[in-house]
N, C-alpha and C positions, 0 to 999 in steps of 0.2 A: 613184227607185230606191234601195233600201236598200244600205248598205255591207256588206261581208263582215266577219265576226267569226271569229277563230280564237283562242280563249282556253280554257285548261283549268286547273282547280284540283284537286289531288290531295293527300290526306293518307294517309300510310302509313309502313311501316318499310322500311329498306334491306334488301335480300335478299343483298347482298354489299358488300364494301368498295369504295369508289370507285376507279376506275382512271384514271390520268393519262396524257394524250398531249399532244404538242406539234406544232403545224402547222409547215410549212416556213417560214412567216413569223414563227414564234416565239410564237404564241398558245397559251395553255393550254386544254385541254379535259378536263373531268372527266366520266366516264361511270359511271352507277350504275343500279340497278334498284330499284323499290319495289313492295311488295305492299300492295294496298288491299283491306281486308275488304269483302265484299259486304253484310254486315249480316244481320239476321235470325237464324234458328236454325242456319244452315249454317256450316260452317267454310271455305267457299269464298272465294277471293280472286282479284283480277285483278292481273296483273303488268305493269308499265310500264317501258320503258327511258327513261332521262332523260340529257340532256347539258347541262352547264353550261359556259359559255365564260368565258375570261379571269379577271378578279378573282373573280367568283362561283365559277368552277371551282376556283380556288386555295383559297378558303375551304371549299368542300366537301371537297377533299382533306385540308385541315388539320384539320377539326373533326368530320367524319362517319365512321362505321364501320358495319359490318353490325349490324342490330338497332335502330339509332337511329330515332326518329320524326321525320318531316319534313312540312312543308307545302310543296308545289311549285306555283308558278304559272308558266305559260308558254303555249306554243303547240304545236300538233301539226304534225309534219312527216312526209310520206310519202316514202320512198325506193323506187325500183324498179330492178332490175337483172336481167341474165341470169345464171343459175347456170352457172358454167364447167364443172362436172362433169356436170350433167344437161341443160343447154341450156334449161331451163324458166325462164319469167319468174317472178321472186321480188319480193316487196315487204314492207315493214314500216312501221309507224307508230311514231314516237318523240316524246317531249316535249322541246322545247328550252326549258330553264328561263330565266325572266326574273327569278325571285326564289325563294330557298329559305329557309324559316324553320325553324330548329332547335327542335324542340318539347320536347326533354328535354336535360338537361345530361349530360356525359360520365359523371358519377357516379351517374346514375339507374338503372343496371342495364340500360339499353337497349343498351349497347355490348357485344355478344357477343364482341368481339375481346379483351376483357380489358385494353385498354391504358389504361383510365381510372385516375385516381388513387383510392386508397382513401378512403372517406367516414368521417368521424368520427361517433360516435353522439351526442355532446353537445358543444356549443360550449365552448371554453376560457373560464374565468372571468377577467375582467380584474382586475389587482391594484389598480387605482385606483377600484374600485366603492365607493360611499358607502352605508353601511348606517345607517339612522335607527332607533335603538332606543327612544327615548322621545319620544312626541308628547303635548304638553299640550293641554288643551281651552280655552285662553284665546282670547278673541275677537281677531280681526285688527284692528289699528289701521291704518285706511286712510291716515292721514297719513304713515306710514312707507313707503308705496309710492312709488317715485321717478317715476312717470309719471302 
């Protein structure tokens, strides 16, 4: 008999900033949502709720914001409950992340929150750069090479 497999890999953009909660036992939980484009010519997307626990959740809270691209690996979890207002049975499926890969840096413009540091247009030149101005065409004497 085959074993069961529950694994999902999603790549998309955060639709909102991650929210942090803490359990009664002190574990950190980060909740966020991602939009995954369906591809093709349409502008349609699918939206997924994601939770990341403990250290992974802390990293998500620290480094991610709305608009950032991520690759989420995890498993699907279905919750069911009775709606207190209507009495109807409700359910939802969410992703419990086992790994989150940040696909762009905070300065890549994907952070719609504007909390990223400004990017510089050109790297600063080091003052100890050596510039060779004159190169002669003399043959190299191999006996001068130390190895």
